[in-house]
N, C-alpha and C positions, 0 to 999 in steps of 0.2 A: 504494500500500500504506500509506504513512504517513497519507494523508488518510483512508483507510478506518479505520485504527486510531484516529485522532483522533475520527472520527465515532462510532465504537463506544464510546470512552471517554466522550464527551459524553452519549451515550444512557444509559450505565451510571450516570453522575453524576446524570442526571435521574431515573432510576429510584430511586436511593438517596435522593434528596431527597423524592420522592413517598412512599417507604416511611417516612422520618422523620416526615413530616407526618401520615401515617396513624397511626403509633405515638403521636405526641403527642395526636392526636384521640381514639384509643381509651384512652389513659391518663387523659385528662380525663373521658371517659365512665365509666370504671371508678371513678374517684374520686367522681364524682357518684352512681353507684349504691351505692357503699359508704356515703356520707353518708346516702342515702335509706334504706338498710338499717338504719343505726344509729338514724335517726329513728323508723322503724317499730318496731324493737325497744324503744325507749324508750316509745313510745306503748302497746305491748302491756304493758310492765312497769307503766305507770301504770294500766292496766285490770286488772292482776293476772292476765294471761293469758300462759301460756308458749307459745312458738312451736309446740311439739309438740302442744299442746292446742287449737290454733286451729280445726282442722276440727270437733272436737267442740263447741267453744264456738259456732261458727257454726250447727251443727245445733240446739243447745240454744236459741239465740236465735230461729231460724226457728220452732221448735215453740212457743216462748213467744208469738211474734207471731201465729201461727195460732190459738192458744188465746184470746188477747185479742180477736182479730177475731171468733171464734165467740161469745165472751161479749158483745161489743158488739152483735152481730146479735140475740142473744136479748133484750137490754135495749131494743131499738127497738120501738115499738108496731107491730104487724103491719099496721095500716091505712095507716101511712106507707109501708110497703114496697110495698103494692099500688097505691098511687095515683099 
């Protein structure tokens, strides 16, 4: 009985140690993600884009790219496109 209890205690200690290691790992990952979020928010601020406007800004830029591509296509001589 005593040996069984000691074995069980050792297993519990091992599980606690694994849980502590996971906790430290996830805390470090959370810190890194928070730093990444702050960098991204700072970059958005430099671009004068608010996070809540990001999807609209992406759509606007896609439209602008499409428009510029169409414009570029019209400026190319048609014989170059055929050949």
